[in-house]
Structures are given as C-alpha cells and as structure tokens.
ZATI-620350 format. One record per residue (C-alpha): residue in three letters; x, y, z. Coordinates in steps of 0.05 Angstrom, whole numbers, plus 5000, padded with zeros to 4 digits. Example, Ala and Ser with C-alpha at 12.3 -4.5 7.8 and 13.67 -1.06 7.14 Angstrom:
% residues 2
ala524649105156ser527349795143
% end
This chain:
% residues 599
unk701857822358unk696457522312unk691158072276unk684057882253unk679558312220unk672758312246unk667558622198unk660358722220unk654959052181unk650859492228unk645359902200unk642960342246unk642661042218unk647361522248unk647661142317unk651960582298unk656960592241unk654660322175unk660559892172unk664259792239unk671359512230unk674259212297unk682158942291unk681558392345unk687758132373unk689457462410unk695057362452unk699856752460unk700956362516unk702156752584unk705156492640unk704856762709unk709556802770unk703856672810unk704456012849unk699855442836unk697755412905unk695356162898unk692056042824unk689055332836unk685355472900unk679255122892unk678154382907unk680153902851unk679053192841unk686253032820unk685352182817unk682451982747unk677651452747unk677250932691unk669950912684unk663751242713unk656251062720unk650551522703unk645551602758unk638851772726unk632252112754unk635352682797unk637253322764unk631653432715unk626153172755unk621553792777unk620053502851unk627353372863unk627253842928unk620153672951unk619053363018unk612053123004unk613352522951unk612151852980unk615151462917unk622151202936unk625651522877unk621952162881unk623352832918unk629153092962unk629552462997unk632052082934unk635952702914unk640152722980unk641151972968unk643852062900unk648252682917unk651352262974unk652051612928unk655952062878unk659452442930unk662551842970unk664051462903unk667452052876unk671552132945unk672851412940unk676651542871unk680852092897unk682351612958unk684551092911unk679450572937unk675750582871unk676750732797unk669250852784unk666151502794unk658951712789unk655552242744unk648752542757unk644552532699unk639953112672unk635252862619unk637253272557unk642853582591unk645654292576unk650954352524unk656054542583unk655153852612unk655053492546unk662053852535unk665053632607unk662352942589unk665752912523unk671853162563unk671152592605unk672052132545unk678052522518unk681552352580unk679651612566unk674251542621unk668551152598unk661551102620unk660750422648unk652350462649unk646250812666unk642450612726unk637850982779unk640651162852unk637150582881unk640350082838unk647350392842unk646250382923unk643549662930unk645449202871unk651948832863unk655548872791unk661948522802unk667948702760unk669248942693unk675248972645unk679348822712unk676049392749unk670649272812unk664349702790unk659849612841unk658950132889unk655549812945unk661749552985unk664750282985unk659450483039unk659550343112unk652050483126unk646751053120unk645951663158unk638251793174unk634652383160unk627152673169unk627353233118unk619653303127unk619753453201unk626553663215unk628654093148unk636154163180unk637053433183unk638553413108unk643853913119unk646953553187unk647052913141unk650953233086unk656153333137unk655552643167unk655652293101unk663052473098unk664952403164unk661251613167unk662451473095unk654951263092unk649951453039unk643851913060unk637151543077unk630751873099unk625551603150unk621051483094unk625550993058unk629450663119unk625350013115unk628049913049unk635249993055unk635349573122unk632349033080unk638148993033unk643049013091unk644849743108unk645949903179unk645050603212unk651051013230unk648551623246unk641051943262unk640652583240unk633152663249unk633353103311unk639953463295unk640954153278unk645954533237unk649254773294unk649454043324unk653053863262unk658454403271unk660354223348unk660153483325unk664353483257unk668254143255unk675053803268unk673053273209unk672053783159unk676554163103unk676654883119unk678855023041unk671755183028unk664755253052unk657655033018unk652255503041unk645255243012unk637855283034unk635554673078unk630354423024unk635554272971unk640653722954unk644754132900unk652354172915unk652453582966unk655753112924unk661453692920unk661453752996unk661553063007unk666952922962unk671753452990unk669753353061unk666454033070unk661954403121unk655054513092unk651155063123unk643755413116unk642256123133unk634856023145unk632855463185unk626455373147unk626255423073unk625956073041unk623156413107unk627456783159unk621856873207unk623956163234unk630456343255unk637456423221unk643956123232unk647356803224unk652356793289unk654156053265unk656156303197unk660156873227unk663956293267unk664855883203unk666556363160unk672056583211unk674555793216unk675455783137unk682655973107unk683556623085unk680456793012unk676756063015unk671356012968unk664055982990unk659855552940unk652655632937unk646456112950unk641056273003unk633956382985unk628356773013unk633657333044unk637257913015unk642957742987unk646958253020unk645157983084unk649257343077unk654257543016unk656058183062unk657757723119unk661657243071unk665357863040unk667158263104unk670157563126unk674757523066unk671557053022unk668957052958unk661756782945unk661056292882unk653856322860unk652455562836unk646155332877unk643455002815unk649554712784unk651854042794unk657553472781unk662753932796unk667853412822unk667953142754unk667153752710unk672954032750unk676853352746unk684753542739unk683254222721unk689954502737unk691754032679unk686154242631unk687354972627unk686355182555unk689455722517unk683156032497unk684056772499unk678657292493unk678157682431unk680058472443unk680358992402unk686659342374unk686360012402unk691260292355unk685660282303unk680560652336unk678461412303unk679861822362unk678262452323unk671062332328unk666762672386unk660862312401unk656662122465unk659061432471unk654460902506unk657060232524unk652459672548unk654259082590unk650658512620unk649758382697unk650657782739unk656357522699unk659657222765unk654256692762unk656756022753unk650355632751unk647756102695unk654255972652unk652455252656unk645255302635unk642155782581unk646856402588unk650656242518unk643056092476unk638556552514unk643657192522unk650757062494unk650056852422unk643257282400unk643757672341unk642458352378unk649358262421unk653058442358unk648359012343unk649959362404unk656859062413unk654158782481unk659458762540unk659058052576unk661657932647unk664357202651unk666756882721unk673056702677unk677756542739unk672556082774unk669555752715unk676655572695unk677255122758unk669654892760unk668354752690unk674554842643unk670754562587unk664954992587unk670255642591unk673255412531unk666255362500unk664356102523unk671056362500unk670456032429unk662756312419unk665057002437unk662357532384unk669057912365unk666058582373unk663458462440unk666958582495unk668457992555unk669458242627unk671757872683unk666657872736unk666158042790unk673757992817unk673557172823unk666557112855unk661857562882unk664057992939unk663958802947unk670759062935unk669659602990unk667959103052unk672158493029unk676258183086unk674958853132unk674958393188unk681858103177unk687758323146unk685058663088unk690958933054unk694858243058unk688257883028unk686258452983unk693358342945unk692157592943unk685557592914unk688058082861unk694057692843unk690157082829unk685057442791unk690457812753unk693757122733unk687156852703unk685657472665unk692457522639unk691756772619unk685456862582unk687357572549unk681957862593unk683358642595unk677158902630unk674658802702unk667358922735unk666858982802unk661659172857unk662259542920unk657259782974unk659660482958unk663560552892unk666261252912unk668861032980unk676261063004unk675760333015unk673460182945unk678760662913unk683860202956unk681359562925unk681259892849unk688960042867unk690159392887unk687059042821unk690859562784unk697659412819unk696758632809unk696058712726unk699659132686unk695258882628unk688259172657unk685759672613unk680259892651unk674859732711unk667459812712unk664459872779unk657459732800unk654359972869unk650059492907unk643159682892unk642360212857unk647959932806unk648060622777unk649760962849unk656561232820unk652861632773unk658261542720unk663761782761unk670961592735unk676661562778unk684161412759unk689460942788unk696460922763unk699360242746unk706860002759unk708060242688unk705860922700unk699560942664unk692961192691unk687760682689unk681060892691unk675260562737unk668560852707unk661860732749unk655460552721unk651361152699unk645360812688unk641960152692unk636759822648unk632059502697unk624259292706unk623559802769unk623360542775unk629360922801unk632661612782unk638061212741unk634060552732unk629160382688unk626460172616unk630160232551unk625960782532unk627461142603unk635261052601unk634561312525unk630761922549unk635961982609unk641161962560unk638862452508unk638162952569unk644862942584unk648263062516unk655363382521unk660463462463unk663362822482unk661162322543unk662961672563unk656861252589unk656960542615unk650360272624unk649159612658unk643259142632unk640358792689unk639858032671unk633457842703unk629258432674unk624158362614unk621358912577unk617359012517unk615258322478unk619757942530unk626358312509unk631858212561unk639858272554unk642058462488unk635158552463unk633559022509unk640059392504unk637859452429unk631359752447unk634760242484unk640160422433unk635360492364unk631661102411unk638361522407unk640361982359unk646462202312unk649862512372unk650961832408unk654761232383unk654460532417unk661260272423unk663559612459unk666659652530unk673659622513unk673060132458unk669060562509unk675460562558unk680360722506unk676361302483unk676561472553unk683361452566unk685161812508unk680162402516unk682462462591unk689862282590unk691662402512unk699662442520unk700661782558unk695061402518unk698361632458unk705561452483unk703060722503unk699660612438unk705960812398unk710160242437unk705259742420
% end
C-alpha cells in the first residue's frame, strides 16, 4: 500500500491543530465478485459513434422550458425537438443504423461536460460540425469520410404536441417519440416541418400521461424510469434513446392542485424491474411525497433533472471505469491519547448528480475553507461512475487529502428504512448493498452516508446491518433523518461485520441550516449548542445543509468554518474518517487496536 504525507497548516488557536499531519493511503486495483449484470445496472450506450454533431441553442437558453415563445428556435417547443432529435439519433447509433451521434451544447459548458467531450475525443469520436436543431432536422448533409452524416433520413416523421394548452402532451410525446421513431414537433411549428416534408405519425395534442401508459407500456423498457415535470425538456434525450417511460407527478407545472398521477406512479413503479433506477425529479411538491413512493417500491431515485447528454457522458461506461481511489487517512497514525469534544462537518445532498455536473466543485468542493474544517463531502460515487465517469475521475482527483469522501446516499436517494418495503425487502436490500459495496471498494471509499425516515427504527437498523454485511471495508455509517436531519440526536449504533469487528452508525447530532429547530440553525447557534453539551470526550457529526446561506452569503465549508471558529480549546475539528476511528477506539478499544495491529 502506498503512503503519502499530507501536511496542512491550520492556524485556529486550540480548536484545530497548528500543524495537522494526515497520512493518506491509496489502494491498488480492487476486483469484485459482483457480476456485471448487477454492477452495471444503469442504461449504457454500448455502440461507439465515429462522429457527433453539436446541436446549439438549447441548454443554456433561459427560456428553454417556456411555453409562451413564438420563435421557432425558442422555448419548450424547440427544446423538445432538439432532445428528441438527439435521443433518436443516439438510439440509431446503438441500433447500428448510424455512426453519427448528437451532443446538446451548453454555451460556456461546465467543466464536467467539457471533460466528457474530451473523453469522446480520447475514444477517437470526432465532432463533425455545429448546427442548430432546425438545420439538423431538416437539412441534407450527405456523406463525409465514408459516413452518412445527415440525420433527417433516420426519422420516420413527427409526433405532434400542444404544450401550451395541454402540458402533458410533451410528456406523452417523449414516449411516443421512441415508439414511432419520430421527432417532437409542436402545433406552433407544425407548418414549418410539414413544408420540408415531415408527416404526422402520432397526435399527442389531447393525450394524457395515463393515455401514454395504456398505449405504450408494452413498448417501453422497464430497466429504468424518468420522472420529470410537465414543462421541461431535460432527460428526454436519455429517455428516448433508452426507450423509457416518462412520467410527471403534477399534471400542471409545479402545482399539485390541478391533480397528480400518484396512482399511475405506483403502478409504473410496480412494473419496473426490482431496484431499477428512477431518474429526474418533480417540482412543487414535497420530495418525500414522491421519493417515498419510489423508495417503498424498491427503486433508487437519481436526482439529475437539470443534467443532460447522459447517453454520451455514459458511453461505454463499463469499459471506462477508472482506478481513481479516494484518499483516506491511515488510522494507525492518529493520536488516540487525546481526549476532546470531536466535531466533524459534512455537506448534505451529495447524491445529487446534476449538482456534481454543475458548480459543486468550484463553489463547494475546492474552496480554501474545506481544508480548514476538514470538510466531509458526500459524492454519488456509484451512480456517477455509470452516468459520467469522466466527471467522477475529476472529482476524485480534486479531493483535498484532509477532507473525507462519503458515498451518498446508498446508490441514489431513498430511505433505508422504507426501501422495498412493498416487495421483497430483504432480497432487494442485499442487492443494493452489494452493488454499493463493489463501487465503494473499487474507489476506496470507506464511509457511507444514508437517510431514513426514522434513523432509530428497527427497519433502519436492518438496513445498516445489510450494508455492513456487504462491505468488510466499510469503516462507518453516518445516518441522516428525513427532516430534521438531526432527528437521530447523535445516537450511535453498532453492527458487527463478517470479520467480527463492530462498525458504528453515528446519527447526525446537529445540522447547520437557515431555519430554526431544536437541533438546526445558524453556525453561531450550532456552536452554542455544542458548547452547552461539553463532556470529557464526545463525537458530533454536524451536517451542513448545502442550500442554506448565512453571514455574507456563507455556505458549505464557509458556514462550517463560521461555526468552528466559535468553538474553544475543549473542541477539535477532525475529518469524518478520523471521527469514526476515534469513536471506534473510544467505544471498542481492544478490537480496534487488534484491527490496527493487523494492518
């Protein structure tokens, strides 16, 4: 095992060591016995294109989901056209009917997407040209380098929508598009496309999502599902390329008062294969109302509603798994003789794939304050490895060695105490735990963050044991409760792994959040709570709510720093991995020493 020395100068009086030395270990390649069918369970584009067109004028346009635009290259109407164009083209590549794919371009693309495009170049996939959606759908481009690069001949016609007067027509069309191999055209632009020769294949203008289910269920792939609001175009390329069903919970944008497809959602979730991922999100409704349904039915929710191009970011992901291990501390070098009130901060919402693809690194992950408080960061390691392996490699390479990486929240977002309670819970828990363990071991991630509706329940404890049983490299679990996150009150539970060692589950004690609650509040409030509960030795996991801001706009590690600097010499801020090991040595000294002596 290779060892690195990470020396971080931290000057914060007695609250953080003046010179904090972490020995950081990295693992070699880890092979797993989990079969590929279980390990590579997300949709994957397995045929490599030779070229790709870049389609412009969609993603970065602020009105891309507006239904009130009149110009042909504006609004949701154009967005759905381009998403369907890309989805059908990329599906044609997968089916061996074309060698040219489509990439939806965001002007000023984020680093994550640029890296994914570089990955395409590294696979010898070249950009052929840049065109808007109308040009790609309607123009003829002939051949280039022996490859037919025009797209128009790939489509059989168009599916008609009326997104302004019937919001669900766009959802129906997202399914009908792959059934009829036809691009999506709105009534606003119908005349334009008919003039260039497109013919109507399916009229969705008066159809509902329930109609789509009744008509197209048998022609959809039940390996995954997309849930998205009616007035959006995101993820349609991914859904169309993979022949997925698309469902909206609210029948009107962001407003449950006009009705919901709740009963339909339950039926569709029951139809999906066990543990199949559900992509997207819904708006205008409390997340537990739909995540709870997804969780109980035995499926992980993958928050990725504003991300895009996942057919190509995930291209050949099974072959592109990088050995990019997380940096972990060597627990043998911790001074266990000190007794302090140990505090560790970690950031919430690390399951959010779209966030990882946007400003997570620049705004939260790579800020100077992260090292000062040895921030813990949840990452969707297992899901990002399949959805955008280039970005996962980037995030791993950017890890501050003095900060901990946690796998969050178990391979998607679900509640561990309700997961699959409607269907074969014991079997499905074992499957998701095994999948997760394989990815954690592959990337040397030793800590797991999970969420439960009741972190103290017997059902939650059943899940904790499943994760411990599946992963003998797991060092500890951090458990959040769904509102309030600190509902576990810092309680600690122990579960024995197959090697005979006791693994702790530490519940969140406090959360830094811009709302008032007994265990939630501002950095100053949480600091006061910590100081009011001083002992000879204590171990506190503090969750920092990612979307909360405080003094001078402080968020994330900066907010944690504002809390840490209010503590006194009785406290020491450590990274989450060190907190876990200090906890293990304090509660289970004999077996912990025995374990460390064997390393």
